[in-house]
Phi, psi and omega in degrees: 000128183291159180295146179237150180282348183243130174242138181233152176203161179270141169225099189068234181261009185246135176267128176252138179238130174258119185240128175276126181219172180229130177223117179064031179082006179245139176279134176224163175247127178256134179247126180232159179251142177237123184288346181250144177272153172295153182293120176072005183281149174205157181299137177083009180251168178275147182305133178237211183298333179281002178070033182273130181283153178286130176270168180286174181302135180077015178080020181289150180288135180294153179294133185297324180295319178296319181292319183288336184294344179295338183268352183284157178270198181296140181079003176084010180270135177281132177299138182285124177239121182261149183238175175065031179083001178285157179240156180272120173239101186068240181253023184230143172270125182229157175259105184295347180280333188228357184275111182295343177273343180217068188269105180088330178201158181300132177083357180274088183276132179286140178292153180249100180289170179297139176068022187218169173242132180290141176225158176234121182233120181053043177068020177236137182286145174204195177208157176238130183290141175268115179306139008267017180287146179220151174266089186270343180257006179054034179246108183295340184295325181254012173063223180264084195280347186248130171268100187287358177279343183226357186279122178299314181286342184221067187269108181086351180171161182298129175087356178272092190268136174267144175296133184280321184223068175291168183306129175058030184202168169240132180282153176207164177242119182236117179054039177079015180231135178294138180215180185227148164247111187281147173290163182301131177086359180241158181212153176266082186277338179264003176053047175235114183296325188300322181261015173066214179263086193282342186261123172268107192293343181288335185217017178276115184297334181266343182220071188269106181086322177209157179300134176089355178270104185258137176275152180275082184297326180299336177259021179062033175260132184228160181273112180236115179061031178084010179231140176282122183226148171286130183234151183267037179209161183251031172262142168264122182273116182270318181209151172227149181205128175284128182223169170237127180226129184053036177080004182243145180278134178223161166255117178271127179239138170251120188229170173221158174279132175271342178198162175275357182250130179288143174266354176260195179300318178195181184287338174293319177292326176303316182294320176299315180298324179299309183289319181291335176300326179268000179089021182237181176249149173291159183245169179178211182294153186283191190292340182279353180251098188230356184261159175056223181295333176297316180291327179297325178301327182272313186284323184263325186245011168065028178297139177286115184245018184283318186258147173258021187294336183265346182083183180212111006284167189275358184303317181296321179292319178296316178301313180297318180296318180294316181295322179294341181251025169096006181256084184291345181271004175290135182217173181297329183273357178226024177236123191219158169199181179294143175232285183227105191270072175274124185285146170086329184288147178298331179270000181240227182275065181272167177284331179247132180277136180283167177239136182127133184305133175065023183280342184245124182262350177283313176249086185268122346233127178200103182254172187293341181282348182276137180290337178198165178212166180241145173211169178236137171247136187271133177285000000 
């Protein structure tokens, strides 16, 4: 009679069966009860037609290990049986539907693209991106090709682009957030990437030298060279630039009126104070214009009259110099220097500045209605 995996014997009126089985790759013995006895079987007898197993001498119960060994294969190893839809791959039970090392079939390992983890879904290979990497080009061949923590075009996520060259700055992506590297002398004081590093710290009245350092403009304190200083003029200095025009050195200034009323004797003296504060002279008509109000600009208000490089009036020369140095918004109505310094007149060296294009002939031409103006101070 060939070996059987099941051995049975009587114990009183109950039949016990020792069954060798496999669950989850482990061998176990199952014990079951049978309410009926084998035909003619009895304890201590040899198996007959009723399938009764032989008990040991004196009716002893056979050893469970001996009974279970009937189900083992050659060499005494139990065959591996997998449960729950798992399949046998070598000596391991695996789920071919989700195992990336055995996806769909044993040994079919899913590839691991850059920046990703291999996955198996419904027996098909795929991948999941490892943050902060993302698959922004929808090309499975290069996996999760973008590091969104540093990518300008994909900062923090696909398609979230940082400006590359905002004003006075270079854009960058830091830890998935757009940021700026400011040019020398500039700062991002309003914390807005879109307008770059908008503050020029050398002359910003609200951010003088550093963000948040405001000068007391009401007390005639202004930002000069990154420091709040008391100044003897009522101009707000927006920008300064050393230039050469017609072979001569000048300081180009972009200014605005802080009030229509001069804090000096008059607006002609204000212009003199502006240039001398920086160590320069005010400019105007050249050496051939010396009589009347032309001469007063030189004798009383210290206008540099040696060169005729700016013309007379000097507005056209100032405009040309500013435009040549990158200030395209310079025009005849907002470019000024001394012209005809008649004292007291509203159109001359008055205490109150007039409003309306070309209304003032002493400072030709920059009136109070203009948001800013350009002038030159002579070195």
